C-alpha positions as CSV (number, residue, x, y, z in Angstrom):
1,X,107.1,112.0,121.9
2,X,107.5,113.1,118.4
3,X,105.2,112.2,115.8
4,X,104.8,112.1,112.0
5,X,101.4,112.6,110.0
6,X,99.2,109.6,109.7
7,X,100.2,107.6,106.6
8,X,97.2,105.9,104.9
9,X,97.7,102.6,103.5
10,X,95.4,101.6,100.4
11,X,94.4,97.8,100.0
12,X,96.9,95.7,98.7
13,X,99.9,98.1,99.2
14,X,102.5,97.4,101.8
15,X,105.2,99.4,103.9
16,X,108.8,98.3,104.2
17,X,111.5,98.6,106.8
18,X,115.1,97.8,106.6
19,X,118.2,99.1,108.7
20,X,121.8,98.0,109.2
21,X,123.1,97.4,105.6
22,X,126.6,98.7,106.8
23,X,127.7,99.8,103.3
24,X,131.6,100.0,103.3
25,X,132.2,97.1,105.3
26,X,134.2,95.0,105.8
27,X,135.8,95.5,102.3
28,X,134.8,97.2,98.9
29,X,134.1,93.6,97.5
30,X,131.8,92.4,99.9
31,X,130.1,95.7,100.3
32,X,129.5,96.1,96.6
33,X,127.8,92.5,96.5
34,X,125.7,93.4,99.3
35,X,124.7,97.0,97.6
36,X,123.6,95.3,94.6
37,X,121.5,92.9,96.6
38,X,119.8,95.8,98.5
39,X,119.0,97.2,94.8
40,X,117.4,94.3,93.9
41,X,115.4,94.3,97.3
42,X,114.3,97.9,96.6
43,X,113.1,97.0,92.9
44,X,111.1,94.0,94.4
45,X,109.6,96.4,97.1
46,X,108.8,99.0,94.9
47,X,106.3,96.9,93.3
48,X,103.8,97.2,96.3
49,X,105.2,99.7,98.4
50,X,103.5,102.9,99.8
51,X,106.4,103.8,101.7
52,X,110.0,102.6,102.9
53,X,111.7,103.4,106.0
54,X,115.5,102.9,106.1
55,X,116.1,102.8,109.9
56,X,120.0,103.9,110.3
57,X,123.5,102.5,109.9
58,X,122.8,102.1,106.1
59,X,126.5,103.3,105.9
60,X,129.2,101.7,107.9
61,X,130.6,105.3,107.9
62,X,129.3,108.7,106.4
63,X,130.1,112.4,106.6
64,X,129.1,115.3,104.8
65,X,131.4,117.8,103.8
66,X,129.8,120.9,102.2
67,X,131.3,120.0,98.7
68,X,131.9,116.3,99.2
69,X,130.3,113.0,100.3
70,X,132.0,109.5,100.7
71,X,133.1,108.0,97.4
72,X,130.9,104.7,96.5
73,X,127.4,103.6,97.1
74,X,126.2,105.0,93.8
75,X,123.8,102.2,93.0
76,X,122.0,102.9,96.1
77,X,122.0,106.6,95.7
78,X,120.7,106.1,92.2
79,X,117.9,103.6,93.0
80,X,116.7,105.7,95.8
81,X,116.5,108.7,93.7
82,X,114.5,106.5,90.8
83,X,112.1,105.4,93.4
84,X,111.6,109.1,95.2
85,X,111.4,110.7,91.4
86,X,108.5,108.1,90.9
87,X,106.6,109.3,93.6
88,X,107.6,106.4,96.3
89,X,108.2,108.0,99.8
90,X,111.5,106.9,101.6
91,X,112.2,108.1,105.1
92,X,115.8,107.7,106.7
93,X,116.5,107.5,110.1
94,X,120.2,108.2,111.1
95,X,121.9,105.8,113.2
96,X,125.1,105.5,115.2
97,X,127.6,104.6,112.1
98,X,125.8,107.5,109.9
99,X,124.3,110.0,112.2
100,X,126.7,112.5,110.3
101,X,124.1,113.2,107.5
102,X,122.9,116.8,106.8
103,X,121.0,117.7,103.8
104,X,122.4,116.0,100.9
105,X,119.9,113.2,100.8
106,X,116.9,115.6,101.5
107,X,118.4,118.3,98.8
108,X,119.4,115.5,96.1
109,X,117.2,112.7,96.6
110,X,113.7,114.2,98.4
111,X,114.5,112.0,101.5
112,X,113.9,113.6,105.1
113,X,116.7,112.7,107.6
114,X,115.1,112.0,111.0
115,X,117.6,111.9,114.2
116,X,115.4,110.4,116.7
117,X,112.4,107.9,117.1
118,X,109.0,109.1,116.1
119,X,105.3,107.6,116.5
120,X,103.1,107.5,113.4
121,X,99.9,105.9,112.7
122,X,100.2,103.6,109.3
123,X,97.0,102.5,108.3
124,X,94.8,102.0,111.4
125,X,97.9,100.9,113.6
126,X,100.2,102.7,115.5
127,X,104.2,102.5,115.3
128,X,107.0,103.8,117.1
129,X,109.9,103.8,114.8
130,X,113.8,104.7,115.2
131,X,117.4,103.1,115.0
132,X,117.5,102.4,118.6
133,X,121.0,103.4,119.9
134,X,121.2,104.9,123.1
135,X,117.6,103.8,124.0
136,X,116.8,101.7,127.4
137,X,118.9,101.0,130.3
138,X,122.7,100.7,130.1
139,X,125.5,101.6,127.4
140,X,126.1,104.7,129.5
141,X,129.5,105.6,128.0
142,X,127.9,105.7,124.6
143,X,124.9,107.5,125.8
144,X,126.7,110.2,128.0
145,X,130.2,110.4,126.2
146,X,130.3,109.4,122.7
147,X,126.9,110.4,121.3
148,X,126.7,113.9,122.9
149,X,130.2,114.5,121.4
150,X,129.4,113.2,118.0
151,X,126.2,115.2,117.7
152,X,128.1,118.3,118.9
153,X,128.3,121.1,116.3
154,X,131.8,122.0,117.3
155,X,133.0,118.2,117.1
156,X,131.3,118.2,113.3
157,X,133.2,121.4,112.4
158,X,136.5,120.4,113.7
159,X,136.3,117.0,111.7
160,X,135.0,118.8,108.5
161,X,138.5,120.7,108.9
162,X,140.3,117.3,107.8
163,X,141.1,116.2,104.6
164,X,138.6,113.6,103.5
165,X,141.5,111.4,102.4
166,X,142.6,111.2,105.8
167,X,139.2,111.7,107.8
168,X,137.2,109.0,106.0
169,X,139.7,106.4,106.2
170,X,140.4,106.9,109.9
171,X,136.8,106.9,110.7
172,X,135.9,104.0,108.8
173,X,138.4,102.1,110.4
174,X,137.6,103.1,114.0
175,X,133.9,102.3,112.8
176,X,134.8,98.8,111.6
177,X,136.8,98.1,114.9
178,X,133.8,99.0,117.2
179,X,131.5,96.6,115.3
180,X,133.8,93.9,115.3
181,X,134.2,94.5,119.3
182,X,130.4,94.0,119.5
183,X,130.0,91.1,117.2
184,X,129.5,88.4,119.9
185,X,127.1,90.5,121.6
186,X,125.0,91.0,118.5
187,X,124.5,87.2,117.9
188,X,123.2,86.7,121.6
189,X,119.7,87.1,122.5
190,X,119.7,88.4,126.0
191,X,115.9,87.5,127.1
192,X,114.4,89.9,129.4
193,X,117.3,91.8,129.3
194,X,117.1,92.8,125.7
195,X,117.7,96.8,126.4
196,X,115.3,97.8,123.5
197,X,112.6,95.5,124.8
198,X,112.9,97.2,128.0
199,X,112.7,100.7,126.4
200,X,109.6,99.3,124.5
201,X,108.0,98.1,127.8
202,X,108.4,101.5,129.5
203,X,107.2,103.6,126.6
204,X,104.3,101.2,126.1
205,X,103.3,101.8,129.9
206,X,102.8,105.2,129.2
207,X,101.3,105.0,125.5
208,X,100.0,102.1,123.7
209,X,101.6,101.2,120.3
210,X,100.8,98.2,118.2
211,X,104.3,98.0,117.0
212,X,107.9,99.0,118.0
213,X,110.4,99.0,115.0
214,X,114.0,99.4,115.4
215,X,117.5,98.5,113.9
216,X,120.7,98.6,115.6
217,X,120.7,95.3,117.4
218,X,121.8,93.3,114.5
219,X,119.7,90.2,115.6
220,X,116.2,89.8,113.9
221,X,113.7,89.8,116.8
222,X,109.9,89.7,117.2
223,X,108.6,89.9,120.9
224,X,105.6,90.4,122.8
225,X,105.8,94.0,124.8
226,X,102.1,93.7,126.2
227,X,98.4,92.9,124.7
228,X,98.5,93.8,121.2
229,X,101.8,95.3,120.9
230,X,105.3,94.0,119.8
231,X,108.7,94.8,119.4
232,X,110.5,94.0,115.9
233,X,114.0,94.3,115.4
234,X,115.0,94.5,111.7
235,X,118.1,92.6,111.9
236,X,121.1,93.3,109.5
237,X,122.3,92.7,105.9
238,X,125.8,91.5,106.4
239,X,124.7,88.1,107.7
240,X,120.8,88.1,107.7
241,X,119.3,90.2,104.8
242,X,116.1,90.6,106.8
243,X,113.7,93.5,106.8
244,X,110.2,94.4,108.1
245,X,107.0,94.2,105.8
246,X,103.7,95.6,107.1
247,X,100.5,94.8,105.0
248,X,98.1,96.8,107.0
249,X,97.1,94.2,109.4
250,X,100.6,92.8,110.8
251,X,104.2,93.3,110.8
252,X,106.4,90.5,109.8
253,X,110.1,89.8,109.4
254,X,110.9,88.4,106.0
255,X,114.5,87.3,104.4
256,X,115.5,88.8,101.2
257,X,117.1,85.7,99.1
258,X,117.1,87.3,95.7
């Protein structure tokens, strides 16, 4: 179990969590409108934030070439640069749609990139935080075939040999097709069969956490895992605009309407 250093939370300050912005989808106009909304949310959160965590699939597709990055999303990048320049820590977990992030955000924006779930004590409570893809039972094709290929340095090297005009357009269409195929499942609650909840219960049996915080699922959820332990899924920003906010006592889901 990977850990991060403890994060102190001064009185009156908060920690914010968000995921699954899917910028770039389903079309440039709606993506731009969503990006502007996200920037407004970041402005509001920054007023009392001690830290902000972005839990993956921020972009519907992302690939960093050595000397190029995908076109667009400049408002978000500019806002993140403003926040980190002012000393507000931002942490980015890669998701299954933006796992091909490498050094750009760290070098340019001072934002660490994490690829696996981590545990961290925030204030007085212990959190387990990640995107959520490939965790729990099921989804064997993704866990054992697609994800290893996507994480392969050979596959990344080969993809980088393609010209961005071709590769980014092709990959973006594949990403949107994948998301559309899973759209019905995203809106459905599976009860005891929620696979991320099952992952949380298995980990809780080994080591107590106060909160398990994930994205990926696209459905806002706040479920009990055990005595004094909860699983919170942050939802997404295409339909819900939901996020998590921790005030030192409890983590709550909220909806941004600005």
